[in-house]
C-alpha positions in Angstrom: 113.7 13.1 123.7 110.9 11.3 121.8 109.2 14.7 121.1 112.4 16.1 119.7 112.9 13.1 117.4 109.3 13.2 116.3 109.6 16.9 115.5 112.9 16.3 113.5 111.3 13.5 111.5 108.3 15.6 110.8 110.5 18.5 109.7 112.5 16.2 107.4 109.2 14.8 105.9 108.0 18.3 105.1 111.4 19.3 103.7 111.6 16.2 101.4 108.0 16.5 100.3 107.8 16.2 96.5 106.3 19.4 95.2 105.6 19.3 91.4 106.1 22.7 89.8 103.5 22.3 87.1 100.8 21.2 89.6 101.7 24.0 92.0 101.2 26.5 89.2 97.9 24.9 88.2 96.7 24.8 91.8 97.5 28.5 92.2 95.8 29.3 88.9 92.6 27.6 90.0 92.2 30.4 92.5 91.9 33.0 89.8 88.3 34.0 89.5 87.5 32.2 92.8 89.4 34.2 95.4 88.1 37.6 94.5 89.1 39.9 97.4 91.8 40.6 99.9 91.1 40.5 103.6 94.0 40.6 106.1 91.7 40.2 109.2 92.9 37.9 111.9 90.6 34.8 112.0 90.5 31.8 114.3 91.2 28.8 112.1 90.8 25.1 112.6 94.1 23.2 113.0 95.5 21.6 111.0 94.1 22.4 107.5 92.5 25.6 108.5 91.7 28.3 105.9 89.8 31.5 105.6 86.8 31.5 103.1 88.1 30.7 99.6 86.5 33.8 98.2 89.0 36.0 100.1 92.5 35.9 101.6 95.9 37.5 101.4 99.0 36.9 99.3 100.2 34.0 101.5 96.9 32.2 101.1 97.6 31.7 97.4 100.8 29.8 98.3 99.3 28.0 101.3 96.3 26.7 99.2 98.5 25.6 96.2 100.9 23.7 98.4 98.1 22.2 100.4 96.8 20.6 97.2 100.1 18.7 97.1 99.9 17.5 100.7 102.0 20.2 102.3 100.1 22.0 105.0 102.1 25.2 105.7 99.8 25.9 108.7 101.0 22.7 110.4 104.6 22.8 109.1 105.2 26.4 110.2 103.5 25.9 113.5 105.5 22.7 114.3 108.7 24.4 113.4 107.9 27.5 115.4 107.0 25.5 118.5 110.5 24.0 118.5 112.4 26.9 117.1 110.5 30.1 118.0 113.7 32.1 118.4 114.6 31.5 114.7 111.5 33.4 113.5 110.8 37.1 113.2 109.4 39.0 116.2 107.6 41.7 114.1 104.3 41.1 115.8 105.2 41.1 119.5 104.2 37.4 120.0 105.7 35.4 122.8 104.6 32.0 121.4 103.4 30.5 118.1 99.9 31.1 116.9 98.6 28.5 114.5 95.8 30.9 113.3 98.2 33.4 111.8 101.9 32.5 111.7 101.7 30.7 108.4 99.9 33.7 106.8 102.8 36.1 107.4 105.4 36.5 104.6 108.4 36.8 106.9 107.5 33.6 108.7 107.2 31.7 105.4 110.5 33.2 104.2 112.1 31.8 107.4 110.5 28.4 107.0 111.4 28.1 103.3 115.0 29.0 104.2 115.1 26.5 107.0 114.0 23.8 104.6 116.8 24.5 102.2 114.6 26.1 99.6 116.3 29.5 99.3 118.1 30.5 96.1 120.0 33.6 95.1 117.9 36.6 94.3 118.6 37.8 90.7 117.3 40.4 88.4 117.4 38.0 85.5 114.1 36.5 84.3 115.8 33.2 83.3 116.7 32.5 87.0 113.0 32.1 87.8 111.3 28.8 87.0 107.6 27.8 86.9 106.6 26.9 90.5 109.2 29.0 92.2 108.1 31.1 95.1 109.1 34.8 95.3 108.8 37.4 98.0 109.0 41.2 97.7 109.3 44.3 99.7 106.5 46.7 98.7 107.9 49.5 100.8 106.6 51.0 104.0 107.0 47.7 105.9 104.8 45.7 103.5 105.8 42.3 102.2 104.4 40.2 99.4 104.6 36.6 98.1 103.6 34.8 94.9 104.2 31.8 92.7 106.0 32.0 89.4 103.8 31.0 86.5 104.5 28.9 83.4 103.3 31.8 81.3 105.4 34.8 80.2 104.8 38.4 79.6 105.6 40.1 76.3 108.9 41.1 77.9 109.8 37.5 78.5 109.5 37.7 82.3 107.4 35.0 83.8 104.0 36.0 85.1 103.3 35.6 88.9 100.2 34.2 90.6 99.4 36.3 93.6 96.9 38.4 95.6 98.0 41.9 96.1 94.5 43.4 96.8 92.1 42.3 94.1 91.9 38.6 94.7 94.2 36.0 93.0 95.6 37.3 89.7 98.2 36.2 87.2 100.2 39.2 86.3 103.5 40.6 85.1 104.9 41.8 88.5 108.1 39.8 89.0 110.4 42.9 88.7 107.8 45.5 89.8 109.0 45.5 93.4 112.3 44.7 95.2 112.7 40.9 95.4 113.7 39.8 98.9 113.5 36.0 98.5 113.5 33.3 95.8 112.6 29.8 96.9 112.3 26.4 95.1 111.3 23.2 96.8 114.1 20.7 97.1 112.6 18.2 94.7 112.4 20.9 92.0 116.0 22.0 92.7 117.1 18.4 92.2 115.2 18.1 88.9 116.7 21.4 87.7 120.2 20.3 88.5 120.7 22.9 91.3 
């Protein structure tokens, strides 16, 4: 019973963590020119706080690194939630138990965790629905998923830019509507300040 209570309290602490949109964007932008490549290889990571070398990574690492700068370690948060709620997470990889080395680096797992924290918003094709610091996921086709952070900068079209790593390292680009959006997430503290 104590373990269940501890897990619930930990989950609530992560859910209520105050994520500042402006800082999240700045922390993602700091990765531009630093994370220069894309490497999806499975790696053994320390836990908690494990990371692949900063010069490389995948799309999820942009989000993981930016949130970690605000005290939210998605590696630990996702792993704890998966240990207690494994059935709630996708089974795309044939795993029978959580793996703290990779679970947080998979877009479908992050989508599930964000939704379980109450971060999910409606997906819209309207640029005004997306605020700086929002997290967006896409279906790239052929079973490929992607994730990025909405920037505070805008393209000439008026659509916000996105900080992401789609294969060339962390970039800030006009891709919000380039692929089919599958998820739109905003940390609860940001939702409250936006009156949502």
